[in-house]
Each structure stands twice: as structure tokens, then as C-alpha cells.
C-alpha positions, 0 to 999 in steps of 0.5 A: 552787764550782768553777764560781764560781771558774772564772767569777771567774777568767774575769771577772778574765782578761777585765778584764785583757785589756780593760785590755791592749787599751785600753793597746795602743790608747792606745799606738798612738794616742799613737804616731801622730806624723804622717801623710804623704799624696800623690796617688800612691805607688809600691809597689816591692814589688808594682810597683803605683801606689797612689792617695791613700795616707795613710802613718802614722808612729810616734814611732820614725820607722817606718811603723805603717799605710797607708790611703786618705787619702780615707776615713781620718781623724786627729786634730789632734795628728797632724802632717800632711805634705801632698804633694798633687799629688805622687808618693811613693816610698821613700827611695833607696839608693846602694850605692857612695859615697865621702862624703869624696871631693870630685869636684872635687879629683883627682890630686895636688891632694889634697896641698894639704889636711891630713888632717882636711880630707876628713872635714870635706867628708864632712858637706856631701857627706852633706847633698847626697846626703840632699837628692838623695833618697838616705836610705841610702848604703853608703860603700865605703871611707874613710881615717881611718874618716871614714864611721864617724865621720860615721855616729855624728855623724848618728845622734846629731844632730850632723850631717844626712845619710842612714843610712850603712852604713860600711866603714872602710878598704878591704882590698887587696894591697900596690901594689893599687888600695886601697893608696896608689900615688901617692907615692915610697917616701921619702914612705911609711912602711915600715909597711903602710897600714891595710887592706893585707894580703898573706896569708890571715892578714893578710886575716882580721885586717883583716876583724876589725879593720875590723869592730872599729872600726865597719865594717858592710860589708867592702870589698875590691879584687879588681882594679886600678882606674881612678883609682889609679896603677900599676894597670889595671882588668882586672888581678886583685890577690887570688886566689880563695882570698884572696877566699874567706878575706875572704868567709868571715871576714866572713860568720862575723861576720854582715857582707857584702862588696863587691868592687871588681872591674873585670876579668873574671877578678877578677869570676869569682874574687869570685863563686866566693869568695862575695862579696856585691856586685860593684862596677863589674863593667866588663869582666865576660865571658859566663861571669862573667854566667852565674856571677852569674845562677846562684849560689845565694847572691845576688850583686849587680852595682853598676855606676856607668854614669853618672859618666863623663859628669862625669869626662870633661867635668870631670876634667882641670880637677879635676886628674885625671891623663891616665892615669886619664882614659885608663882611664876612657874605655877602660872606659866604653862597655864597662861600659854595654854589659855593664850591658845584657847582665847585666840581660838575663841576669837578674843581680841589680842594685843602684844604685851611683853611685861618688859622689865620683868625680862630685858627690854632688848629681848621682847621681840622673842615673844613673837615666836612664842605667840605663833607656837601657841596658835597665831599665824605669823601675820596675826602675831604681827597684827597684834603688835601693830594694827591691834595695838593702835586700835586698843590705844584708840590711835589708829590715825597715828601708829600701827600701819604704814598708811597715809596720814600715820607716822612713818614708824617703820622697821626693816628686816632681812628675811620674810617675817610671814614665813619666819616670825623669828625675824622680829626678834632682831630687826635690822633697821628702825625709822621713827617719824621718817628718821632713821634711828642710829 
């Protein structure tokens, strides 16, 4: 009798397993919403080129499997996105953008427009970046939390654009690069601008406040800047201990910190304080490069080494002040040379364009400049895919064509490993398994 009970229990268990397995198989088949095929695929995780990939995508927009298109078959109910003759890559990641900053409005020309104007322009900028192949962007600072509102609009289907990692308001010192520095006191409120703080407690509060209202990264200004007034790029504006308060508070809440830092002392203070990404890093010195390369907790350099071509050609016409153009000229070549030095020394690098200073549709042009200053085409591509995902802490979602990640994919006609300039004008974009029209 004991054996009979055991046999019966096993039989029932086997039946349940069969039902479960059939259910999983049926669910898996039903979830195969689409398949994307191409002649070649660049695997940014291995650095290898895969011939004739077939990338299967589930109903949630994530990749379920990758097979050989020459041997695998799929049913008529699976939508086929065919990129015959093309090479596919992961959707690109730009780690430093300003979606609510039109590049052709500079200096005091901004006073011609009402406050809500900037949020309206962000919608078009987001579309431009998506069509340029950037399926994920990190927006490092915006007024009125335009980046958070735009993210919500995109995520809920009211607007079209990339996945946005928003910062809300940038955090900085009174009179610093993140503060409003263009107006006289008679036109300013006696109350501090949002994000401005002058003590450890105030800085900690601002981190909490930005996170409370939707920030997914904290942006802090450690030094002066190029396009602010009454600040110099090399000028440190927050102490190392103040930067550490910001980093510690943000990390406690599980979010990362990006530090605007042109000057060498500010860069080193930010690295020692535990900041996650150093933005611009223009005037970094040898010690700063050594600190970045050796730090146990990864620190990434995001160096916008193309946009000066645009700002010097078009800035004056757009209303940019001559003093800002002067700083832009002084920093440009030094930043590019330091990009080469940092890369050669093994500093971790991500792609950051500072779109908004230059038109959002043109950011893909930076890839060629990155190769000109020391990267291989594969390294430049990895900076904008694999590395970006690592720096964001989102390796399960974006940054590679891999099972489990979103099917964010771009297609180009040529071979970007032979000519990275192909990425200046992508031919097709897929976000979450759906082709962007």
C-alpha cells in the first residue's frame, strides 16, 4: 500500500509538472511578440561580431532569446523586423544631456521666453535623440523638473523619446555654476534658488528633496563652468567634505551622483568624496587621472569632447556671450588631450555629449572625435552602451543586446567597427522591441 501511494503521488506529481512545463512553453510561445534579424550584430559584451542574428522579443519589450536566423524558424504570428544588409547594435546611452536646453538660444536670449517654454522644447529634443539612436539618456539637471515630467510623459505614452534618467534640479553653492548668475539682485528673489545649498545640512536636504520628487541621479556642481556667468571652469566651489555629504546621502538612498567638474582640484575632491561620474573633467591633472584609475569604487569620466566644434561655429550667432566663448576656447583642446591621457591610463569612460550646448540630433558625431583622441571604434561604442549601463547600475535593462534586457536596438548600413562615423546617422531605431517611426 505504501508503494501504491508513492506511485500514485509520483504520477500526480509528474502530471502537475507536465502541465506546468506545457504552461511555461505556451506562455513562452505567446510572449514571442517579434523577432529582429540583420546581417550582423555587434556584441558589446564580448567585442565580437555575430553573423545573421535573430533577436526574439517578448510582450514586455525584453529580449527572450538570440538565435541564428539561418536555422531558427518562427510562426506567422511573430512580427518580423527585418534589417537585411545592416548591422545592429544596442541602443546608445548618452550620460550627459540637457533636453530642455535648445542649443540655438544662448546668453540673454533666454529671457525672451516664458518659463514653460523650456519644457515644451524638451519634447522635440527627446524625439531627436531617440531618432539619433540614443534610447537611454541621463538628464543632468533641469529647471522646473522638466526632465522628470518628460520622463513620466514618455513612460505613460503621451510623448515619444528615450528612457530618461532624470536629476531634477542641480545642486550647488550660492553664486556657483548651478546657481542663477545672469541677473542683478533686484531681479532675483531673496530666497535661494532650488538646489542651492551652503552647508552640509542644506546639501543633505537638497539630495533628499530631489529624490523625493523623482530624481534618479543627483547632479552637483563641484567647480565653475564654461557657460555660466561670473565663474571660471577651474574654480572649486564645494569642499571635499561637502561633496562627501552629497555622495553619502545619495548612496544611502540607492542613487548615484554626477559631479560637474572642470577644474583639477574639484575633480580630485569629487573622486575622493565617492562621486560616481565626473562630468567634463576638462582640466584634470595627472594625480586626478591616477586617482580615478585606481579608486576601488568605480568612477567614470564623461567628457564632452565634440561640442566645441558647434559652439565656436554657431555660439555668437545664438547669443552666447563672448566671455563664455572665451572659456570654451580655452578649455577645448586641453579637454581633448586629457581625454586621450585618461583613456590611455585606464580610466573608465562613458559617452556624454552635453546635448543642449549642441543640437540633440548631432550628438552621434562625437564618436569620431573619441576615436580621433585614442579610443578604438569598439571602445567608443562600448562607452555608449556597456559602460553607460554599468555606470547607471542598470546592466539588467540596457546597454547590450542580451537576454533579459530591453530590445533597444539600432541599425546602420555599414560597419561601425571599421568606420565609427556610421553612428553619426543611424538608419533605424527599435525601442522595447518596437520600431521608432
